[in-house]
VOGU-3710 file (C-alpha; in Angstrom, 3 decimals, decimal comma):
1> mlivsptysa> 119,696/-22,455/-42,850  118,315/-22,667/-46,366  118,966/-19,666/-48,589  116,913/-20,407/-51,693  115,556/-23,794/-52,659  117,292/-25,267/-55,706  113,845/-26,123/-57,033  113,202/-22,437/-57,755  113,708/-21,139/-61,278  116,816/-19,118/-62,058
11> adqaegnila> 114,778/-15,910/-62,138  113,316/-16,684/-58,741  116,798/-17,300/-57,367  117,974/-13,973/-58,730  115,304/-12,117/-56,775  115,256/-14,655/-53,965  118,130/-13,301/-51,901  115,520/-11,412/-49,928  114,249/-14,814/-48,769  117,607/-15,747/-47,264
21> glpewdltdl> 117,480/-17,017/-43,718  113,853/-18,068/-43,583  113,217/-19,786/-40,229  113,076/-23,533/-39,818  111,270/-25,061/-36,892  112,966/-26,401/-33,800  111,346/-29,721/-32,895  113,495/-30,287/-29,798  110,586/-29,302/-27,558  109,175/-32,670/-28,639
31> ytgldapevs> 112,387/-34,718/-29,074  115,987/-33,848/-29,877  116,191/-36,190/-32,851  114,983/-39,377/-34,498  117,529/-41,368/-32,509  116,953/-39,583/-29,190  116,843/-42,065/-26,283  113,689/-40,325/-25,049  111,842/-41,629/-28,139  112,556/-45,241/-27,220
41> rdlqacseqa> 111,859/-44,512/-23,564  108,452/-42,977/-24,276  107,496/-45,717/-26,734  108,250/-48,305/-24,072  106,298/-46,294/-21,490  103,317/-46,049/-23,839  103,352/-49,775/-24,466  103,546/-50,638/-20,762  100,904/-48,115/-19,734  98,494/-49,197/-22,498
51> qalektykgq> 98,749/-52,831/-21,516  98,395/-51,966/-17,841  95,332/-49,831/-18,531  93,778/-52,646/-20,562  94,537/-55,226/-17,856  93,151/-53,017/-15,079  90,016/-51,587/-16,679  88,839/-53,801/-19,539  85,421/-55,130/-18,628  85,271/-52,916/-15,544
61> ladlakndva> 84,132/-49,504/-16,790  80,406/-50,112/-16,459  80,856/-51,260/-12,880  83,054/-48,252/-12,087  80,446/-45,893/-13,538  77,796/-47,458/-11,315  79,716/-48,080/-8,097  83,048/-46,222/-8,087  82,984/-42,813/-9,766  86,394/-41,941/-8,306
71> gllkavkaye> 87,775/-45,083/-9,946  86,225/-44,126/-13,285  87,759/-40,641/-13,029  91,159/-42,220/-12,345  90,768/-44,391/-15,442  89,809/-41,432/-17,654  92,804/-39,419/-16,439  95,164/-42,328/-17,088  93,691/-42,679/-20,580  94,108/-38,942/-21,178
81> dlddlmgrli> 97,739/-38,907/-20,014  98,548/-41,782/-22,324  96,793/-40,037/-25,204  99,062/-37,028/-24,681  102,246/-39,111/-24,654  101,301/-41,067/-27,780  100,297/-37,799/-29,433  103,710/-36,336/-28,700  105,437/-39,258/-30,410  103,265/-39,334/-33,520
91> sfaglsyagd> 103,336/-35,523/-33,822  107,131/-35,570/-33,802  107,167/-38,290/-36,455  104,601/-36,489/-38,606  106,340/-33,113/-38,414  109,719/-34,671/-39,186  108,181/-36,386/-42,192  106,468/-33,199/-43,406  109,824/-31,434/-43,257  111,351/-33,941/-45,672
101> tsdpkvqkfy> 109,144/-36,667/-47,117  111,968/-37,829/-49,397  114,576/-38,755/-46,744  114,670/-42,586/-46,438  115,608/-42,399/-42,757  112,677/-40,086/-42,012  110,355/-42,241/-44,120  111,313/-45,320/-42,119  110,975/-43,507/-38,805  107,530/-42,229/-39,734
111> gdmqeritni> 106,356/-45,629/-40,953  107,744/-47,425/-37,912  106,190/-44,903/-35,555  102,777/-45,216/-37,202  102,993/-48,986/-36,821  104,163/-48,872/-33,199  101,525/-46,349/-32,107  98,812/-48,310/-33,921  99,886/-51,490/-32,126  100,001/-49,723/-28,767
121> sshllffele> 96,650/-48,023/-29,210  95,007/-51,341/-30,097  95,166/-52,068/-26,347  93,050/-48,942/-25,768  90,271/-49,562/-28,273  88,117/-51,116/-25,578  88,008/-47,899/-23,555  85,696/-45,703/-25,617  83,735/-48,683/-26,959  83,062/-49,951/-23,450
131> lnrvdddvle> 82,112/-46,514/-22,134  79,492/-46,257/-24,857  77,904/-49,469/-23,615  77,290/-47,944/-20,175  73,567/-47,260/-19,699  72,646/-43,608/-20,208  71,073/-43,338/-16,766  74,127/-44,824/-15,067  76,520/-42,487/-16,879  74,327/-39,460/-16,214
141> aaltdadlay> 74,303/-40,289/-12,513  78,089/-40,650/-12,521  78,451/-37,253/-14,179  76,798/-35,573/-11,212  80,240/-35,904/-9,601  81,875/-32,485/-9,970  85,323/-33,812/-10,911  84,083/-36,291/-13,490  81,664/-33,676/-14,861  84,685/-31,755/-16,158
151> yrpwfedqrk> 84,849/-34,419/-18,871  81,142/-34,217/-19,755  81,783/-32,712/-23,234  84,097/-35,600/-24,045  81,625/-38,214/-22,817  78,855/-36,576/-24,850  81,050/-36,583/-27,964  81,739/-40,285/-27,502  78,009/-40,998/-27,217  77,496/-39,482/-30,674
161> nkpyqledrv> 79,733/-42,239/-32,085  77,733/-44,978/-30,368  75,318/-45,782/-33,239  78,232/-46,395/-35,591  80,605/-48,460/-33,482  81,154/-52,139/-34,203  81,904/-55,223/-32,172  85,256/-54,906/-30,394  87,236/-57,380/-32,489  86,010/-55,833/-35,738
171> eqlfheksvt> 87,040/-52,410/-34,451  90,459/-53,838/-33,598  90,819/-55,332/-37,075  89,894/-52,022/-38,731  92,331/-50,224/-36,459  95,314/-52,531/-36,963  94,843/-52,788/-40,740  94,769/-48,997/-41,085  98,587/-49,048/-41,265  98,592/-51,320/-44,306
181> grgawnrlfd> 95,367/-49,853/-45,657  94,470/-46,161/-45,680  97,705/-45,129/-43,974  99,857/-46,855/-46,583  97,950/-45,311/-49,489  98,188/-41,871/-47,893  101,931/-42,303/-47,568  102,222/-43,456/-51,196  100,429/-40,302/-52,310  102,689/-38,057/-50,208
191> etmaslrfdv> 105,930/-39,632/-51,350  104,836/-39,773/-54,983  103,820/-36,111/-54,967  107,077/-35,079/-53,277  109,144/-36,997/-55,833  107,440/-35,528/-58,913  109,453/-33,134/-61,065  108,022/-30,696/-63,599  109,983/-29,541/-66,631  109,667/-25,779/-66,976
201> ngeqlsvepv> 111,971/-24,460/-69,700  114,488/-27,179/-69,024  114,486/-26,825/-65,234  113,244/-29,724/-63,126  111,080/-28,243/-60,379  108,973/-29,695/-57,571  105,255/-29,021/-57,388  105,175/-26,050/-54,995  107,228/-23,532/-57,026  105,433/-24,585/-60,218
211> lamlqnndpa> 102,035/-23,938/-58,644  103,421/-20,595/-57,455  104,256/-19,729/-61,081  100,537/-19,678/-61,825  100,553/-16,366/-59,931  103,494/-14,938/-61,898  102,946/-11,663/-63,778  104,511/-13,116/-66,966  101,816/-14,876/-69,078  104,445/-17,096/-70,713
221> kregagkali> 105,610/-18,356/-67,311  102,045/-19,109/-66,258  101,415/-21,035/-69,472  104,692/-22,908/-69,105  103,813/-23,853/-65,541  100,300/-24,951/-66,509  101,570/-27,169/-69,318  104,337/-28,617/-67,142  101,756/-29,550/-64,507  99,563/-31,193/-67,163
231> ktfsdnlstf> 102,503/-33,211/-68,520  103,647/-34,632/-65,182  100,157/-35,201/-63,806  99,267/-37,042/-67,021  102,404/-39,173/-66,857  101,469/-40,279/-63,333  97,731/-40,542/-63,828  97,537/-44,303/-63,371  99,124/-44,109/-59,920  96,801/-41,357/-58,700
241> tlitntlakd> 93,791/-43,142/-60,187  94,676/-46,338/-58,324  95,185/-44,445/-55,036  91,874/-42,619/-55,408  89,893/-45,720/-56,344  91,374/-47,726/-53,493  90,733/-45,085/-50,840  87,185/-44,425/-52,061  86,453/-48,159/-51,854  88,084/-48,336/-48,420
251> keisdrwrnf> 85,780/-45,569/-47,225  82,723/-47,244/-48,729  83,516/-50,467/-46,854  83,918/-48,634/-43,563  80,750/-46,568/-44,100  78,746/-49,671/-44,999  79,871/-51,606/-41,950  79,100/-48,645/-39,692  75,719/-47,970/-41,331  76,327/-44,357/-42,253
261> gdiadsrhla> 73,409/-43,135/-44,341  75,257/-40,680/-46,583  78,748/-40,788/-48,077  79,767/-37,667/-46,101  78,039/-38,495/-42,802  81,226/-39,771/-41,158  82,844/-36,391/-41,826  79,813/-34,523/-40,501  79,959/-36,649/-37,357  83,658/-35,904/-36,898
271> nrverevvea> 82,946/-32,215/-37,436  80,026/-32,304/-34,991  77,846/-30,574/-37,553  74,430/-31,624/-38,817  74,017/-32,791/-42,406  71,274/-30,221/-43,045  73,604/-27,384/-42,004  76,208/-28,508/-44,553  73,561/-28,981/-47,222  72,296/-25,451/-46,589
281> lvsavreayp> 75,847/-24,113/-46,983  76,480/-26,055/-50,185  73,151/-25,025/-51,678  73,700/-21,357/-50,835  77,195/-21,310/-52,369  76,209/-23,150/-55,543  73,282/-20,787/-56,070  75,701/-17,879/-55,652  78,207/-19,051/-58,311  76,861/-16,617/-60,965
291> klshryyalk> 76,992/-13,664/-58,534  80,480/-14,527/-57,286  82,962/-16,540/-59,324  81,292/-16,175/-62,722  81,023/-12,415/-62,335  84,502/-11,964/-60,891  86,276/-14,044/-63,530  84,455/-12,203/-66,314  85,711/-8,971/-64,759  89,232/-10,327/-64,504
301> akwlgveqmn> 89,228/-11,546/-68,109  88,441/-7,963/-69,129  91,357/-6,691/-67,003  93,653/-9,173/-68,762  92,330/-8,075/-72,170  90,711/-11,361/-73,172  87,173/-12,678/-73,465  88,101/-15,991/-71,852  91,047/-16,777/-69,601  93,067/-19,958/-69,825
311> fwdrnaplpe> 92,881/-21,895/-66,558  96,498/-21,040/-65,821  95,571/-17,347/-65,755  92,841/-17,741/-63,116  95,119/-16,621/-60,271  97,269/-14,274/-62,339  98,082/-10,937/-60,697  96,452/-7,814/-62,054  98,580/-6,186/-64,779  99,324/-3,195/-62,542
321> sdqsviswde> 100,049/-5,152/-59,358  103,347/-4,971/-57,489  105,298/-8,230/-57,865  108,188/-7,381/-55,564  109,170/-10,015/-53,031  107,966/-9,392/-49,480  110,644/-10,102/-46,892  109,993/-12,388/-43,954  110,470/-9,514/-41,500  107,876/-7,428/-43,346
331> aretvlsays> 105,432/-10,339/-43,422  105,953/-10,899/-39,703  105,356/-7,246/-38,851  102,292/-7,038/-41,108  100,561/-9,959/-39,419  101,546/-9,139/-35,850  100,483/-5,512/-36,297  97,073/-6,589/-37,617  96,620/-9,042/-34,752  97,669/-6,442/-32,196
341> gfapemadia> 95,147/-3,962/-33,546  92,414/-6,424/-32,657  93,797/-7,754/-29,361  97,371/-7,432/-28,030  97,042/-10,863/-26,389  96,477/-12,398/-29,815  99,645/-10,783/-31,166  101,622/-11,861/-28,101  100,707/-15,510/-28,664  101,501/-15,297/-32,382
351> ktffdknwid> 104,837/-13,610/-31,656  105,886/-16,669/-29,652  105,822/-18,730/-32,854  108,502/-16,468/-34,331  110,550/-16,051/-31,175  110,761/-19,755/-30,357  111,171/-21,182/-33,877  107,802/-22,874/-34,084  107,589/-22,043/-37,819  109,174/-23,823/-40,786
361> aparpgkapg> 109,004/-21,361/-43,672  111,313/-22,247/-46,619  110,150/-24,180/-49,676  112,678/-26,961/-50,248  112,914/-30,271/-52,101  111,015/-33,084/-50,421  109,088/-30,828/-48,060  105,327/-31,296/-47,855  103,533/-28,794/-50,114  101,038/-26,225/-48,877
371> afahptvpsa> 100,770/-25,051/-45,301  99,354/-26,203/-41,977  99,336/-25,606/-38,237  99,777/-28,781/-36,203  98,495/-28,592/-32,596  100,692/-31,524/-31,404  99,593/-32,062/-27,755  98,639/-29,729/-24,881  101,800/-30,626/-22,963  103,827/-29,128/-25,835
381> hpyvllnylg> 102,718/-26,460/-28,361  101,667/-26,101/-32,015  103,986/-25,840/-35,014  103,371/-24,080/-38,343  104,574/-25,257/-41,763  104,674/-22,856/-44,722  106,216/-22,751/-48,179  106,991/-19,035/-48,126  107,799/-17,470/-51,509  107,415/-13,801/-50,599
391> ktrdvmvlah> 104,135/-13,080/-52,353  101,163/-11,210/-50,879  99,273/-14,477/-50,799  102,045/-16,001/-48,672  101,578/-13,224/-46,117  97,887/-14,098/-45,943  98,749/-17,782/-45,537  101,029/-16,829/-42,640  98,142/-14,899/-41,059  95,856/-17,898/-41,634
401> elghgvhqvl> 98,145/-20,522/-40,087  99,052/-18,307/-37,135  95,324/-17,942/-36,503  95,174/-21,711/-36,203  98,196/-21,622/-33,911  96,670/-19,005/-31,610  93,448/-21,023/-31,472  95,338/-24,204/-30,620  97,302/-22,472/-27,845  94,132/-20,990/-26,333
411> aghngplmap> 92,263/-24,312/-26,461  95,139/-26,326/-25,023  94,052/-25,876/-21,412  91,121/-28,239/-22,071  93,533/-31,173/-22,164  94,209/-33,858/-24,778  90,657/-35,179/-24,897  88,838/-31,855/-25,285  91,317/-29,394/-26,800  90,795/-30,526/-30,451
421> tpltlaetas> 88,260/-28,308/-32,211  85,850/-29,724/-34,845  87,061/-28,785/-38,312  84,138/-26,466/-39,018  85,078/-24,230/-36,087  88,801/-24,942/-36,414  88,865/-22,607/-39,430  87,355/-19,695/-37,475  90,522/-18,186/-36,007  92,551/-18,791/-39,164
431> vfgemltfqs> 90,108/-17,028/-41,483  89,524/-14,290/-38,910  93,297/-13,740/-38,771  93,346/-13,398/-42,550  90,495/-10,898/-42,432  92,256/-8,786/-39,807  95,406/-8,727/-41,921  93,500/-7,871/-45,082  91,564/-5,053/-43,423  94,808/-3,673/-41,973
441> llakaetpra> 96,417/-3,599/-45,429  93,287/-2,137/-47,011  93,226/0,708/-44,505  96,765/1,644/-45,584  95,956/1,669/-49,313  96,627/5,237/-50,456  95,285/5,133/-54,031  92,302/3,607/-55,865  94,792/1,412/-57,756  96,269/0,031/-54,536
451> rkillaskae> 92,789/-0,549/-53,144  91,695/-2,340/-56,314  94,678/-4,688/-56,188  94,008/-5,591/-52,568  90,284/-6,074/-53,142  90,934/-8,279/-56,162  93,391/-10,373/-54,183  90,873/-10,789/-51,362  88,061/-11,626/-53,777  90,204/-14,369/-55,284
461> dmintvvrqi> 91,148/-15,722/-51,871  87,496/-15,834/-50,840  86,431/-17,472/-54,094  89,199/-20,043/-53,675  88,116/-20,627/-50,083  84,363/-20,740/-50,610  83,474/-21,445/-54,242  86,451/-23,656/-55,056  86,150/-25,716/-51,860  82,431/-26,313/-52,338
471> afysferklh> 83,218/-27,376/-55,925  85,794/-29,766/-54,451  83,130/-31,123/-52,091  80,725/-31,574/-55,014  83,455/-33,408/-56,937  84,077/-35,734/-54,012  80,372/-36,476/-53,702  80,192/-37,372/-57,384  83,364/-39,454/-57,248  82,426/-41,453/-54,153
481> terrngelta> 78,895/-41,989/-55,471  80,133/-43,293/-58,830  82,817/-45,447/-57,181  80,068/-47,479/-55,528  79,129/-48,695/-59,023  82,642/-49,953/-59,719  86,211/-48,804/-60,282  86,584/-45,505/-62,138  88,944/-44,844/-65,000  91,128/-41,755/-65,093
491> eqigelwlsv> 88,934/-40,455/-67,897  85,777/-40,853/-65,814  87,325/-39,052/-62,856  88,505/-36,308/-65,188  84,980/-35,865/-66,555  83,586/-35,505/-63,035  86,287/-32,949/-62,258  85,560/-30,891/-65,377  81,828/-30,903/-64,719  82,130/-29,287/-61,283
501> qaeslgpavk> 84,887/-26,937/-62,406  82,834/-25,673/-65,354  79,841/-25,107/-63,075  81,822/-23,242/-60,425  84,266/-21,195/-62,538  81,827/-20,127/-65,238  82,250/-19,310/-68,928  85,077/-16,782/-68,487  87,582/-19,535/-67,612  88,701/-21,909/-70,352
511> lndgyetfwt> 89,314/-25,454/-69,161  92,157/-26,271/-71,536  93,029/-29,791/-72,620  94,844/-31,477/-69,764  93,065/-29,613/-66,985  91,038/-32,778/-66,396  94,100/-34,146/-64,529  94,240/-31,417/-61,894  92,264/-33,392/-59,327  95,394/-35,466/-58,784
521> yiphfihspf> 97,333/-33,036/-56,600  94,656/-32,069/-54,033  95,830/-33,746/-50,799  92,515/-33,295/-48,949  90,844/-35,815/-51,263  93,364/-38,379/-50,040  93,976/-37,512/-46,395  90,601/-36,124/-45,292  87,639/-36,996/-47,525  84,990/-34,242/-47,485
531> yvyayafgdc> 87,154/-32,020/-45,264  87,038/-29,209/-47,808  83,628/-27,767/-46,940  85,111/-26,748/-43,577  86,989/-23,952/-45,367  83,796/-22,544/-46,844  82,029/-22,987/-43,511  84,814/-21,078/-41,764  84,992/-18,295/-44,333  81,245/-17,619/-44,334
541> lvnslyavyq> 81,154/-17,882/-40,554  83,966/-15,366/-40,188  82,386/-12,988/-42,699  79,281/-12,964/-40,509  81,353/-12,774/-37,340  83,419/-9,892/-38,683  80,250/-7,999/-39,572  79,197/-8,376/-35,911  82,646/-7,149/-34,823  82,432/-4,039/-37,004
551> gaeagfqeky> 79,139/-3,046/-35,419  79,834/-4,283/-31,904  80,222/-2,360/-28,743  83,055/-3,139/-26,337  83,275/-6,787/-25,333  83,464/-8,531/-28,714  87,111/-9,509/-28,211  86,339/-11,179/-24,885  83,505/-13,210/-26,395  85,709/-14,137/-29,352
561> fellkaggtk> 88,470/-15,401/-27,070  85,939/-17,446/-25,115  84,922/-19,080/-28,407  88,552/-20,013/-29,140  89,278/-21,175/-25,595  86,331/-23,581/-25,719  88,204/-25,940/-28,054  86,060/-29,028/-28,501  83,929/-28,551/-25,398  80,943/-26,849/-27,045
571> hhsellqpfg> 78,768/-27,284/-30,151  78,962/-24,618/-32,853  75,408/-23,472/-32,093  76,325/-22,771/-28,474  79,511/-20,920/-29,423  77,797/-18,716/-32,020  74,812/-17,845/-29,825  76,538/-14,968/-27,952  77,102/-13,281/-31,323  73,487/-13,689/-32,403
581> ldakdpafwq> 74,439/-16,105/-35,194  72,762/-19,388/-36,162  74,271/-21,675/-38,837  70,902/-23,383/-39,344  69,407/-20,115/-40,588  69,816/-19,748/-44,382  70,302/-16,007/-43,812  73,512/-16,831/-41,962  75,143/-18,157/-45,124  73,673/-15,395/-47,274
591> kglsviegii> 75,212/-12,829/-44,934  78,635/-14,417/-45,329  78,360/-14,667/-49,108  77,152/-11,065/-49,374  80,562/-9,918/-48,092  82,214/-11,488/-51,146  79,551/-10,031/-53,410  80,130/-6,596/-51,876  83,849/-6,746/-52,682  83,057/-7,617/-56,303
601> delealdd> 80,536/-4,749/-56,399  83,253/-2,343/-55,300  85,686/-3,727/-57,874  83,123/-3,159/-60,611  82,581/0,389/-59,357  86,324/1,068/-59,326  86,491/-0,281/-62,873  83,880/2,165/-64,179
//
């Protein structure tokens, strides 16, 4: 049990007793420990089964599809079972590593596991590649079999990859070198970020509590945190520049070999979303910058009594806001109550995360920053990681990640091959969970002041989710485009960063000297290039979905649960159709953005 992380400031520790006893996850549902005999047993089983599957089916799948559908079904099920077992092992390694990226024993375990699973899965590369070489007519005939037809969504997803797959030995080379290529650079980023220390008034703090200080009600603390971040990011700029250049070049090589037309097309393919849909979203958000972020930050600057805010004041609380620490029990009750008000089943699933220690909440040295919900595998259950500091925003993050968790539980019945949801729809339940929690809190606001504080907090969350993420996407597009002309200096990357930040934040936010280094700490740029637009997609989608919910007759909840239960078995257009929504329609995005604009309208009215 961790009481208060020693990386907190002294003042935080003084008020932090309320955070005593925050839950830490119990990973024994996966394995009892790094040295558990079951780990070695399952690794050996994976290796033997992968080699056996390769020996039995390599070169045979086309014939099975044509002449032995029952044999093909048996092969797919064996492949799926092995996928689940390998997923269990790598999930355990990844979660252990996220819990403490600085422990040498955990680092070694994680690295070894990545290498072992990569080696094992190299025996399976043939499977999907070979299936995609089966003639369309032959496969379609095979899928008339009722049992094999269960896997139709998976087969159809694989066919979408067909134009971009390479010759088998090239695919194997790419796969095996991922451990010493992208995987190694990702790990370097994680371990470097976890090891960084930031000097705030003589205290050496890790990144998470320093970022949290940017939401402190004391202007001096915010400034101190901002300058500490600048100092350490600047001192480590060469490392982050090298990582970014290397990974951008790595992606360019892969994209070129696979003949992707646009630098983000591989992400769109993974997300199962059309390029024109993403372009419509990006265009709509960028056009809305003046009506959203520019207008809101000008309003906030007035609240803070300045014409222009320093960047470290962008997420500052309103002067009259309550800065008391919210206990874990209160956060738990807030979220579960909001979920229950929508659907008791949703609250029941979320409650399991608390009851069975599926959540790791404390911020501690070496722990991965931020928050996530990891689905692991359908034969187990998801886990949630937080860095809970007792702020209102942390309660919303809890609601967000539990939304992911509920979604992952509901989709699990589809099995390892079809449970994973494309990232664009994977944000639906998380953002919807946030909206439910926000609306629940707003309904309890007893005064205009309380309502204003909540609305301002929600406006900032939405701007950070929509405007900021689309700015991130624009930055990535600029960076990857320029990288194709040669290696970029830290100064060049900083200029690209400032250009998109100035456009998105507007004139009310001052981009102080040193802010050009703040691209360095965004993990999505490293781990998941172009992932970030999924947040904006999800937020706008949920805004539209919530508007349908508010005006819906009975039955919305059932349709919503069907959407979540679908996992990766249906395209976003098919899942949105029952709600009368179409992401290809520009009005869809305008409807979502108008919700944010409406909140800012109300804030301006309250300010009059």
